[in-house]
PDB file of the backbone (N, CA, C, O) and the ligand in Angstrom, with CONECT records:
HET     ZN  A 101       1
ATOM      1  N   MET A   1     118.110  79.379 108.295  1.00  0.00           N
ATOM      2  CA  MET A   1     117.357  80.135 109.171  1.00  0.00           C
ATOM      3  C   MET A   1     117.863  81.402 109.639  1.00  0.00           C
ATOM      4  O   MET A   1     119.029  81.510 110.021  1.00  0.00           O
ATOM      5  N   LEU A   2     117.086  82.325 109.629  1.00  0.00           N
ATOM      6  CA  LEU A   2     117.542  83.779 109.918  1.00  0.00           C
ATOM      7  C   LEU A   2     117.367  84.032 111.438  1.00  0.00           C
ATOM      8  O   LEU A   2     117.786  85.124 111.823  1.00  0.00           O
ATOM      9  N   ALA A   3     116.862  83.276 112.298  1.00  0.00           N
ATOM     10  CA  ALA A   3     116.836  83.720 113.815  1.00  0.00           C
ATOM     11  C   ALA A   3     118.218  83.686 114.533  1.00  0.00           C
ATOM     12  O   ALA A   3     118.435  84.435 115.485  1.00  0.00           O
ATOM     13  N   PRO A   4     119.077  82.878 114.102  1.00  0.00           N
ATOM     14  CA  PRO A   4     120.648  83.173 114.754  1.00  0.00           C
ATOM     15  C   PRO A   4     121.202  84.319 114.187  1.00  0.00           C
ATOM     16  O   PRO A   4     121.912  84.956 114.965  1.00  0.00           O
ATOM     17  N   VAL A   5     121.074  84.824 112.922  1.00  0.00           N
ATOM     18  CA  VAL A   5     121.695  85.998 112.584  1.00  0.00           C
ATOM     19  C   VAL A   5     120.933  87.333 113.123  1.00  0.00           C
ATOM     20  O   VAL A   5     121.570  88.341 113.429  1.00  0.00           O
ATOM     21  N   VAL A   6     119.610  87.258 113.207  1.00  0.00           N
ATOM     22  CA  VAL A   6     118.936  88.280 113.779  1.00  0.00           C
ATOM     23  C   VAL A   6     119.337  88.463 115.383  1.00  0.00           C
ATOM     24  O   VAL A   6     119.669  89.536 115.888  1.00  0.00           O
ATOM     25  N   ALA A   7     119.248  87.330 116.000  1.00  0.00           N
ATOM     26  CA  ALA A   7     119.775  87.237 117.306  1.00  0.00           C
ATOM     27  C   ALA A   7     121.006  87.765 117.507  1.00  0.00           C
ATOM     28  O   ALA A   7     121.160  88.536 118.453  1.00  0.00           O
ATOM     29  N   ALA A   8     122.100  87.436 116.644  1.00  0.00           N
ATOM     30  CA  ALA A   8     123.410  88.005 116.808  1.00  0.00           C
ATOM     31  C   ALA A   8     123.450  89.612 116.553  1.00  0.00           C
ATOM     32  O   ALA A   8     124.122  90.363 117.261  1.00  0.00           O
ATOM     33  N   LEU A   9     122.673  90.041 115.487  1.00  0.00           N
ATOM     34  CA  LEU A   9     122.674  91.495 115.275  1.00  0.00           C
ATOM     35  C   LEU A   9     122.162  92.261 116.291  1.00  0.00           C
ATOM     36  O   LEU A   9     122.692  93.316 116.638  1.00  0.00           O
ATOM     37  N   HIS A  10     120.972  91.722 116.894  1.00  0.00           N
ATOM     38  CA  HIS A  10     120.423  92.468 117.836  1.00  0.00           C
ATOM     39  C   HIS A  10     120.743  92.168 119.235  1.00  0.00           C
ATOM     40  O   HIS A  10     120.137  92.728 120.148  1.00  0.00           O
ATOM     41  N   LYS A  11     121.605  91.369 119.425  1.00  0.00           N
ATOM     42  CA  LYS A  11     122.022  90.852 120.716  1.00  0.00           C
ATOM     43  C   LYS A  11     121.050  90.556 121.486  1.00  0.00           C
ATOM     44  O   LYS A  11     120.993  91.130 122.573  1.00  0.00           O
ATOM     45  N   ILE A  12     120.155  89.701 121.166  1.00  0.00           N
ATOM     46  CA  ILE A  12     119.061  89.047 121.788  1.00  0.00           C
ATOM     47  C   ILE A  12     119.216  87.498 121.812  1.00  0.00           C
ATOM     48  O   ILE A  12     119.944  86.899 121.021  1.00  0.00           O
ATOM     49  N   PRO A  13     118.463  86.889 122.796  1.00  0.00           N
ATOM     50  CA  PRO A  13     118.493  85.536 122.640  1.00  0.00           C
ATOM     51  C   PRO A  13     117.925  84.760 121.455  1.00  0.00           C
ATOM     52  O   PRO A  13     116.882  85.277 121.055  1.00  0.00           O
ATOM     53  N   GLU A  14     118.271  83.750 120.821  1.00  0.00           N
ATOM     54  CA  GLU A  14     117.818  83.094 119.632  1.00  0.00           C
ATOM     55  C   GLU A  14     116.261  82.926 119.741  1.00  0.00           C
ATOM     56  O   GLU A  14     115.450  83.237 118.868  1.00  0.00           O
ATOM     57  N   ASN A  15     115.977  82.355 121.025  1.00  0.00           N
ATOM     58  CA  ASN A  15     114.380  82.192 121.264  1.00  0.00           C
ATOM     59  C   ASN A  15     113.533  83.397 120.884  1.00  0.00           C
ATOM     60  O   ASN A  15     112.524  83.398 120.179  1.00  0.00           O
ATOM     61  N   GLN A  16     114.086  84.345 121.436  1.00  0.00           N
ATOM     62  CA  GLN A  16     113.449  85.610 121.235  1.00  0.00           C
ATOM     63  C   GLN A  16     113.250  86.037 119.844  1.00  0.00           C
ATOM     64  O   GLN A  16     112.113  86.358 119.498  1.00  0.00           O
ATOM     65  N   ALA A  17     114.228  86.080 118.999  1.00  0.00           N
ATOM     66  CA  ALA A  17     114.281  86.240 117.772  1.00  0.00           C
ATOM     67  C   ALA A  17     113.365  85.273 117.007  1.00  0.00           C
ATOM     68  O   ALA A  17     112.734  85.670 116.028  1.00  0.00           O
ATOM     69  N   ARG A  18     113.291  84.036 117.434  1.00  0.00           N
ATOM     70  CA  ARG A  18     112.314  83.078 116.701  1.00  0.00           C
ATOM     71  C   ARG A  18     110.662  83.525 117.141  1.00  0.00           C
ATOM     72  O   ARG A  18     109.699  83.484 116.375  1.00  0.00           O
ATOM     73  N   ALA A  19     110.647  83.915 118.453  1.00  0.00           N
ATOM     74  CA  ALA A  19     109.275  84.355 118.754  1.00  0.00           C
ATOM     75  C   ALA A  19     108.902  85.625 117.893  1.00  0.00           C
ATOM     76  O   ALA A  19     107.738  85.760 117.515  1.00  0.00           O
ATOM     77  N   MET A  20     109.728  86.423 117.623  1.00  0.00           N
ATOM     78  CA  MET A  20     109.439  87.746 116.842  1.00  0.00           C
ATOM     79  C   MET A  20     109.126  87.393 115.429  1.00  0.00           C
ATOM     80  O   MET A  20     108.396  88.129 114.764  1.00  0.00           O
ATOM     81  N   PHE A  21     109.655  86.272 114.923  1.00  0.00           N
ATOM     82  CA  PHE A  21     109.442  85.706 113.625  1.00  0.00           C
ATOM     83  C   PHE A  21     108.043  85.114 113.472  1.00  0.00           C
ATOM     84  O   PHE A  21     107.268  85.309 112.536  1.00  0.00           O
ATOM     85  N   ARG A  22     107.840  84.296 114.643  1.00  0.00           N
ATOM     86  CA  ARG A  22     106.537  83.598 114.595  1.00  0.00           C
ATOM     87  C   ARG A  22     105.393  84.704 114.776  1.00  0.00           C
ATOM     88  O   ARG A  22     104.313  84.576 114.200  1.00  0.00           O
ATOM     89  N   GLU A  23     105.672  85.767 115.579  1.00  0.00           N
ATOM     90  CA  GLU A  23     104.752  86.752 115.669  1.00  0.00           C
ATOM     91  C   GLU A  23     104.338  87.550 114.269  1.00  0.00           C
ATOM     92  O   GLU A  23     103.181  87.738 113.894  1.00  0.00           O
ATOM     93  N   GLU A  24     105.431  87.935 113.647  1.00  0.00           N
ATOM     94  CA  GLU A  24     105.253  88.739 112.417  1.00  0.00           C
ATOM     95  C   GLU A  24     104.635  87.793 111.497  1.00  0.00           C
ATOM     96  O   GLU A  24     103.798  88.282 110.738  1.00  0.00           O
ATOM     97  N   PHE A  25     104.867  86.546 111.399  1.00  0.00           N
ATOM     98  CA  PHE A  25     104.274  85.670 110.502  1.00  0.00           C
ATOM     99  C   PHE A  25     102.666  85.432 110.755  1.00  0.00           C
ATOM    100  O   PHE A  25     101.913  85.119 109.833  1.00  0.00           O
ATOM    101  N   GLU A  26     102.233  85.614 112.095  1.00  0.00           N
ATOM    102  CA  GLU A  26     100.912  85.365 112.501  1.00  0.00           C
ATOM    103  C   GLU A  26     100.331  86.613 111.960  1.00  0.00           C
ATOM    104  O   GLU A  26      99.277  86.486 111.336  1.00  0.00           O
ATOM    105  N   ASN A  27     100.901  87.957 112.107  1.00  0.00           N
ATOM    106  CA  ASN A  27     100.434  89.230 111.825  1.00  0.00           C
ATOM    107  C   ASN A  27     100.211  89.319 110.286  1.00  0.00           C
ATOM    108  O   ASN A  27      99.230  89.914 109.840  1.00  0.00           O
ATOM    109  N   VAL A  28     101.197  88.678 109.421  1.00  0.00           N
ATOM    110  CA  VAL A  28     101.058  88.586 108.109  1.00  0.00           C
ATOM    111  C   VAL A  28      99.719  87.776 107.650  1.00  0.00           C
ATOM    112  O   VAL A  28      98.835  88.230 106.924  1.00  0.00           O
ATOM    113  N   ARG A  29      99.757  86.638 108.161  1.00  0.00           N
ATOM    114  CA  ARG A  29      98.690  85.627 107.982  1.00  0.00           C
ATOM    115  C   ARG A  29      97.263  86.394 108.449  1.00  0.00           C
ATOM    116  O   ARG A  29      96.337  86.303 107.643  1.00  0.00           O
ATOM    117  N   ALA A  30      97.067  87.004 109.462  1.00  0.00           N
ATOM    118  CA  ALA A  30      95.906  87.621 109.942  1.00  0.00           C
ATOM    119  C   ALA A  30      95.503  88.564 109.087  1.00  0.00           C
ATOM    120  O   ALA A  30      94.318  88.706 108.788  1.00  0.00           O
ATOM    121  N   ASN A  31      96.628  89.420 108.537  1.00  0.00           N
ATOM    122  CA  ASN A  31      96.141  90.525 107.691  1.00  0.00           C
ATOM    123  C   ASN A  31      95.620  89.998 106.141  1.00  0.00           C
ATOM    124  O   ASN A  31      94.652  90.478 105.552  1.00  0.00           O
ATOM    125  N   LEU A  32      96.430  88.978 105.664  1.00  0.00           N
ATOM    126  CA  LEU A  32      95.967  88.300 104.537  1.00  0.00           C
ATOM    127  C   LEU A  32      94.487  87.865 104.656  1.00  0.00           C
ATOM    128  O   LEU A  32      93.680  88.251 103.810  1.00  0.00           O
ATOM    129  N   SER A  33      94.125  87.104 105.642  1.00  0.00           N
ATOM    130  CA  SER A  33      92.754  86.676 106.086  1.00  0.00           C
ATOM    131  C   SER A  33      91.741  87.745 106.105  1.00  0.00           C
ATOM    132  O   SER A  33      90.614  87.584 105.636  1.00  0.00           O
ATOM    133  N   LYS A  34      92.231  89.050 106.756  1.00  0.00           N
ATOM    134  CA  LYS A  34      91.082  90.103 106.656  1.00  0.00           C
ATOM    135  C   LYS A  34      90.972  90.528 105.071  1.00  0.00           C
ATOM    136  O   LYS A  34      89.894  90.678 104.497  1.00  0.00           O
ATOM    137  N   LEU A  35      92.079  90.675 104.540  1.00  0.00           N
ATOM    138  CA  LEU A  35      91.790  91.105 103.039  1.00  0.00           C
ATOM    139  C   LEU A  35      91.096  90.155 102.188  1.00  0.00           C
ATOM    140  O   LEU A  35      90.345  90.532 101.288  1.00  0.00           O
ATOM    141  N   GLY A  36      91.323  88.947 102.444  1.00  0.00           N
ATOM    142  CA  GLY A  36      90.571  87.669 101.772  1.00  0.00           C
ATOM    143  C   GLY A  36      89.104  87.737 102.047  1.00  0.00           C
ATOM    144  O   GLY A  36      88.268  87.404 101.206  1.00  0.00           O
ATOM    145  N   LEU A  37      88.888  88.057 102.917  1.00  0.00           N
ATOM    146  CA  LEU A  37      87.259  88.038 103.590  1.00  0.00           C
ATOM    147  C   LEU A  37      86.483  89.404 103.322  1.00  0.00           C
ATOM    148  O   LEU A  37      85.297  89.530 103.628  1.00  0.00           O
ATOM    149  N   CYS A  38      87.201  90.380 102.753  1.00  0.00           N
ATOM    150  CA  CYS A  38      86.589  91.651 102.566  1.00  0.00           C
ATOM    151  C   CYS A  38      85.395  91.688 101.616  1.00  0.00           C
ATOM    152  O   CYS A  38      85.327  91.069 100.555  1.00  0.00           O
ATOM    153  N   LYS A  39      84.455  92.498 102.134  1.00  0.00           N
ATOM    154  CA  LYS A  39      83.399  92.746 101.231  1.00  0.00           C
ATOM    155  C   LYS A  39      84.007  93.990 100.119  1.00  0.00           C
ATOM    156  O   LYS A  39      84.055  95.175 100.449  1.00  0.00           O
ATOM    157  N   ARG A  40      84.381  93.556  98.974  1.00  0.00           N
ATOM    158  CA  ARG A  40      85.048  94.384  98.056  1.00  0.00           C
ATOM    159  C   ARG A  40      84.277  95.288  97.287  1.00  0.00           C
ATOM    160  O   ARG A  40      83.105  94.931  97.164  1.00  0.00           O
ATOM    161  N   PRO A  41      84.581  96.350  96.734  1.00  0.00           N
ATOM    162  CA  PRO A  41      86.012  96.592  96.580  1.00  0.00           C
ATOM    163  C   PRO A  41      86.569  97.050  97.892  1.00  0.00           C
ATOM    164  O   PRO A  41      85.878  97.663  98.706  1.00  0.00           O
ATOM    165  N   HIS A  42      87.966  96.710  98.109  1.00  0.00           N
ATOM    166  CA  HIS A  42      88.774  97.479  99.282  1.00  0.00           C
ATOM    167  C   HIS A  42      88.673  99.143  98.957  1.00  0.00           C
ATOM    168  O   HIS A  42      88.470  99.684  97.870  1.00  0.00           O
ATOM    169  N   GLU A  43      88.886  99.759 100.288  1.00  0.00           N
ATOM    170  CA  GLU A  43      88.941 101.257 100.098  1.00  0.00           C
ATOM    171  C   GLU A  43      90.018 101.461 100.947  1.00  0.00           C
ATOM    172  O   GLU A  43      89.771 101.485 102.153  1.00  0.00           O
ATOM    173  N   PHE A  44      91.191 101.615 100.562  1.00  0.00           N
ATOM    174  CA  PHE A  44      92.255 101.959 101.132  1.00  0.00           C
ATOM    175  C   PHE A  44      92.690 103.503 101.484  1.00  0.00           C
ATOM    176  O   PHE A  44      92.817 104.412 100.664  1.00  0.00           O
ATOM    177  N   ILE A  45      92.862 103.568 102.728  1.00  0.00           N
ATOM    178  CA  ILE A  45      93.334 105.066 103.100  1.00  0.00           C
ATOM    179  C   ILE A  45      94.767 104.946 103.800  1.00  0.00           C
ATOM    180  O   ILE A  45      95.198 104.106 104.591  1.00  0.00           O
ATOM    181  N   LYS A  46      95.341 106.056 103.245  1.00  0.00           N
ATOM    182  CA  LYS A  46      96.470 106.086 103.758  1.00  0.00           C
ATOM    183  C   LYS A  46      96.728 106.410 105.306  1.00  0.00           C
ATOM    184  O   LYS A  46      96.097 107.312 105.856  1.00  0.00           O
ATOM    185  N   GLN A  47      97.732 105.598 106.024  1.00  0.00           N
ATOM    186  CA  GLN A  47      97.850 105.688 107.287  1.00  0.00           C
ATOM    187  C   GLN A  47      99.186 106.222 107.525  1.00  0.00           C
ATOM    188  O   GLN A  47     100.229 105.632 107.244  1.00  0.00           O
ATOM    189  N   GLY A  48      99.085 107.458 108.099  1.00  0.00           N
ATOM    190  CA  GLY A  48     100.520 108.044 108.322  1.00  0.00           C
ATOM    191  C   GLY A  48     101.151 108.756 107.349  1.00  0.00           C
ATOM    192  O   GLY A  48     100.442 109.023 106.378  1.00  0.00           O
ATOM    193  N   GLU A  49     102.319 109.156 107.323  1.00  0.00           N
ATOM    194  CA  GLU A  49     103.117 109.828 106.390  1.00  0.00           C
ATOM    195  C   GLU A  49     104.397 109.004 106.028  1.00  0.00           C
ATOM    196  O   GLU A  49     104.774 108.043 106.699  1.00  0.00           O
ATOM    197  N   GLY A  50     105.021 109.457 104.925  1.00  0.00           N
ATOM    198  CA  GLY A  50     106.232 108.722 104.475  1.00  0.00           C
ATOM    199  C   GLY A  50     106.060 107.684 103.526  1.00  0.00           C
ATOM    200  O   GLY A  50     104.962 107.130 103.477  1.00  0.00           O
ATOM    201  N   LEU A  51     107.074 107.295 102.679  1.00  0.00           N
ATOM    202  CA  LEU A  51     107.057 106.413 101.874  1.00  0.00           C
ATOM    203  C   LEU A  51     106.728 104.854 102.347  1.00  0.00           C
ATOM    204  O   LEU A  51     106.521 104.003 101.483  1.00  0.00           O
ATOM    205  N   ARG A  52     106.697 104.581 103.504  1.00  0.00           N
ATOM    206  CA  ARG A  52     106.602 103.300 104.155  1.00  0.00           C
ATOM    207  C   ARG A  52     105.099 103.201 104.912  1.00  0.00           C
ATOM    208  O   ARG A  52     104.707 102.209 105.527  1.00  0.00           O
ATOM    209  N   ALA A  53     104.401 104.368 104.739  1.00  0.00           N
ATOM    210  CA  ALA A  53     103.084 104.407 105.488  1.00  0.00           C
ATOM    211  C   ALA A  53     102.084 103.285 104.631  1.00  0.00           C
ATOM    212  O   ALA A  53     102.146 103.000 103.435  1.00  0.00           O
ATOM    213  N   LYS A  54     101.216 102.797 105.597  1.00  0.00           N
ATOM    214  CA  LYS A  54     100.501 101.501 105.233  1.00  0.00           C
ATOM    215  C   LYS A  54      99.085 102.266 104.776  1.00  0.00           C
ATOM    216  O   LYS A  54      98.804 103.423 105.088  1.00  0.00           O
ATOM    217  N   HIS A  55      98.317 101.443 104.032  1.00  0.00           N
ATOM    218  CA  HIS A  55      97.106 101.894 103.610  1.00  0.00           C
ATOM    219  C   HIS A  55      96.326 100.750 104.120  1.00  0.00           C
ATOM    220  O   HIS A  55      96.622  99.563 103.988  1.00  0.00           O
ATOM    221  N   ARG A  56      95.158 101.309 104.796  1.00  0.00           N
ATOM    222  CA  ARG A  56      94.261 100.407 105.404  1.00  0.00           C
ATOM    223  C   ARG A  56      92.951 100.450 104.859  1.00  0.00           C
ATOM    224  O   ARG A  56      92.475 101.562 104.629  1.00  0.00           O
ATOM    225  N   CYS A  57      92.216  99.323 104.587  1.00  0.00           N
ATOM    226  CA  CYS A  57      91.012  99.087 104.095  1.00  0.00           C
ATOM    227  C   CYS A  57      89.906  99.613 105.009  1.00  0.00           C
ATOM    228  O   CYS A  57      89.849  99.055 106.105  1.00  0.00           O
ATOM    229  N   THR A  58      89.018 100.582 104.769  1.00  0.00           N
ATOM    230  CA  THR A  58      87.933 101.019 105.620  1.00  0.00           C
ATOM    231  C   THR A  58      87.033  99.913 105.900  1.00  0.00           C
ATOM    232  O   THR A  58      86.406  99.908 106.960  1.00  0.00           O
ATOM    233  N   LYS A  59      86.891  98.852 104.941  1.00  0.00           N
ATOM    234  CA  LYS A  59      85.706  97.765 105.031  1.00  0.00           C
ATOM    235  C   LYS A  59      86.284  96.618 105.926  1.00  0.00           C
ATOM    236  O   LYS A  59      85.628  96.181 106.872  1.00  0.00           O
ATOM    237  N   CYS A  60      87.559  96.126 105.600  1.00  0.00           N
ATOM    238  CA  CYS A  60      88.171  95.018 106.205  1.00  0.00           C
ATOM    239  C   CYS A  60      89.269  95.166 107.452  1.00  0.00           C
ATOM    240  O   CYS A  60      89.512  94.333 108.325  1.00  0.00           O
ATOM    241  N   GLY A  61      89.839  96.444 107.267  1.00  0.00           N
ATOM    242  CA  GLY A  61      90.851  96.608 108.150  1.00  0.00           C
ATOM    243  C   GLY A  61      92.274  95.884 107.910  1.00  0.00           C
ATOM    244  O   GLY A  61      93.192  95.842 108.730  1.00  0.00           O
ATOM    245  N   GLY A  62      92.267  95.341 106.659  1.00  0.00           N
ATOM    246  CA  GLY A  62      93.593  94.843 106.121  1.00  0.00           C
ATOM    247  C   GLY A  62      94.319  95.961 105.633  1.00  0.00           C
ATOM    248  O   GLY A  62      93.804  96.919 105.058  1.00  0.00           O
ATOM    249  N   GLU A  63      95.649  95.803 105.899  1.00  0.00           N
ATOM    250  CA  GLU A  63      96.676  96.605 105.281  1.00  0.00           C
ATOM    251  C   GLU A  63      97.599  96.354 104.287  1.00  0.00           C
ATOM    252  O   GLU A  63      98.076  95.219 104.257  1.00  0.00           O
ATOM    253  N   VAL A  64      97.989  97.240 103.390  1.00  0.00           N
ATOM    254  CA  VAL A  64      98.868  97.045 102.252  1.00  0.00           C
ATOM    255  C   VAL A  64      99.824  98.244 101.997  1.00  0.00           C
ATOM    256  O   VAL A  64      99.516  99.357 102.423  1.00  0.00           O
ATOM    257  N   ASP A  65     101.014  98.033 101.290  1.00  0.00           N
ATOM    258  CA  ASP A  65     102.083  99.092 101.182  1.00  0.00           C
ATOM    259  C   ASP A  65     101.434 100.052  99.894  1.00  0.00           C
ATOM    260  O   ASP A  65     100.582  99.631  99.112  1.00  0.00           O
ATOM    261  N   ALA A  66     101.876 101.072  99.866  1.00  0.00           N
ATOM    262  CA  ALA A  66     101.511 102.278  98.748  1.00  0.00           C
ATOM    263  C   ALA A  66     101.350 101.797  97.655  1.00  0.00           C
ATOM    264  O   ALA A  66     100.348 102.075  96.998  1.00  0.00           O
ATOM    265  N   LEU A  67     102.458 100.825  97.132  1.00  0.00           N
ATOM    266  CA  LEU A  67     102.512 100.296  95.702  1.00  0.00           C
ATOM    267  C   LEU A  67     101.351  99.491  95.442  1.00  0.00           C
ATOM    268  O   LEU A  67     100.697  99.721  94.424  1.00  0.00           O
ATOM    269  N   TYR A  68     100.879  98.214  96.549  1.00  0.00           N
ATOM    270  CA  TYR A  68      99.854  97.548  96.183  1.00  0.00           C
ATOM    271  C   TYR A  68      98.637  98.452  96.197  1.00  0.00           C
ATOM    272  O   TYR A  68      97.776  98.186  95.358  1.00  0.00           O
ATOM    273  N   ALA A  69      98.443  99.372  96.929  1.00  0.00           N
ATOM    274  CA  ALA A  69      97.347 100.139  96.992  1.00  0.00           C
ATOM    275  C   ALA A  69      96.972 100.961  95.620  1.00  0.00           C
ATOM    276  O   ALA A  69      95.834 101.111  95.176  1.00  0.00           O
ATOM    277  N   ASP A  70      98.091 101.415  95.101  1.00  0.00           N
ATOM    278  CA  ASP A  70      98.188 102.459  94.029  1.00  0.00           C
ATOM    279  C   ASP A  70      97.711 101.378  92.764  1.00  0.00           C
ATOM    280  O   ASP A  70      96.932 101.694  91.864  1.00  0.00           O
ATOM    281  N   TRP A  71      98.254 100.263  92.889  1.00  0.00           N
ATOM    282  CA  TRP A  71      97.960  99.331  91.572  1.00  0.00           C
ATOM    283  C   TRP A  71      96.478  98.850  91.842  1.00  0.00           C
ATOM    284  O   TRP A  71      95.682  98.885  90.904  1.00  0.00           O
ATOM    285  N   TYR A  72      96.130  98.461  92.920  1.00  0.00           N
ATOM    286  CA  TYR A  72      94.852  98.197  93.203  1.00  0.00           C
ATOM    287  C   TYR A  72      93.666  99.131  92.644  1.00  0.00           C
ATOM    288  O   TYR A  72      92.707  98.752  91.972  1.00  0.00           O
ATOM    289  N   ASN A  73      93.926 100.314  93.034  1.00  0.00           N
ATOM    290  CA  ASN A  73      93.030 101.465  92.735  1.00  0.00           C
ATOM    291  C   ASN A  73      93.008 101.661  91.116  1.00  0.00           C
ATOM    292  O   ASN A  73      91.931 101.815  90.540  1.00  0.00           O
ATOM    293  N   GLN A  74      94.198 101.649  90.437  1.00  0.00           N
ATOM    294  CA  GLN A  74      94.422 101.723  89.077  1.00  0.00           C
ATOM    295  C   GLN A  74      93.635 100.553  88.547  1.00  0.00           C
ATOM    296  O   GLN A  74      92.871 100.768  87.606  1.00  0.00           O
ATOM    297  N   GLY A  75      93.730  99.416  89.016  1.00  0.00           N
ATOM    298  CA  GLY A  75      92.969  98.161  88.526  1.00  0.00           C
ATOM    299  C   GLY A  75      91.439  98.452  88.574  1.00  0.00           C
ATOM    300  O   GLY A  75      90.732  98.045  87.653  1.00  0.00           O
ATOM    301  N   LEU A  76      90.943  99.098  89.550  1.00  0.00           N
ATOM    302  CA  LEU A  76      89.531  99.473  89.569  1.00  0.00           C
ATOM    303  C   LEU A  76      89.094 100.285  88.867  1.00  0.00           C
ATOM    304  O   LEU A  76      87.903 100.286  88.556  1.00  0.00           O
ATOM    305  N   GLU A  77      90.036 101.266  88.402  1.00  0.00           N
ATOM    306  CA  GLU A  77      89.570 102.410  87.405  1.00  0.00           C
ATOM    307  C   GLU A  77      89.399 101.815  86.010  1.00  0.00           C
ATOM    308  O   GLU A  77      88.435 102.041  85.279  1.00  0.00           O
ATOM    309  N   ASP A  78      90.699 100.834  85.647  1.00  0.00           N
ATOM    310  CA  ASP A  78      90.693 100.525  84.387  1.00  0.00           C
ATOM    311  C   ASP A  78      89.481  99.407  84.217  1.00  0.00           C
ATOM    312  O   ASP A  78      89.080  99.242  83.064  1.00  0.00           O
ATOM    313  N   GLY A  79      88.889  98.658  85.226  1.00  0.00           N
ATOM    314  CA  GLY A  79      87.789  97.942  85.250  1.00  0.00           C
ATOM    315  C   GLY A  79      86.488  98.548  85.016  1.00  0.00           C
ATOM    316  O   GLY A  79      85.469  97.882  84.831  1.00  0.00           O
ATOM    317  N   LYS A  80      86.538  99.997  85.027  1.00  0.00           N
ATOM    318  CA  LYS A  80      85.369 100.682  84.949  1.00  0.00           C
ATOM    319  C   LYS A  80      85.095 101.179  83.375  1.00  0.00           C
ATOM    320  O   LYS A  80      84.037 101.688  83.003  1.00  0.00           O
ATOM    321  N   GLN A  81      86.321 100.918  82.479  1.00  0.00           N
ATOM    322  CA  GLN A  81      86.205 101.178  81.154  1.00  0.00           C
ATOM    323  C   GLN A  81      85.668 100.130  80.270  1.00  0.00           C
ATOM    324  O   GLN A  81      85.552 100.340  79.063  1.00  0.00           O
TER     325      GLN A  81
HETATM  326 ZN    ZN A 101      89.263  95.255 102.314  1.00  0.00          ZN2+
END
């Protein structure tokens, strides 16, 4: 379990670290749900700057990282041939 390690590193209570993991898990699950229910194809638009900038779909609001968005868009182009 990572919660004790994260709690020690950040000097926070272990239950707070567990709550952070739960919240992050729920965020990931909600994002995957949005992406899965999208009226495709996704239309990813870069949000912000830098390598870690997320790409958000204008249709569903789901977010992915740059690598996923680039491969998704490349797949769409390949599918047109
Ligand atoms: Zn979408």
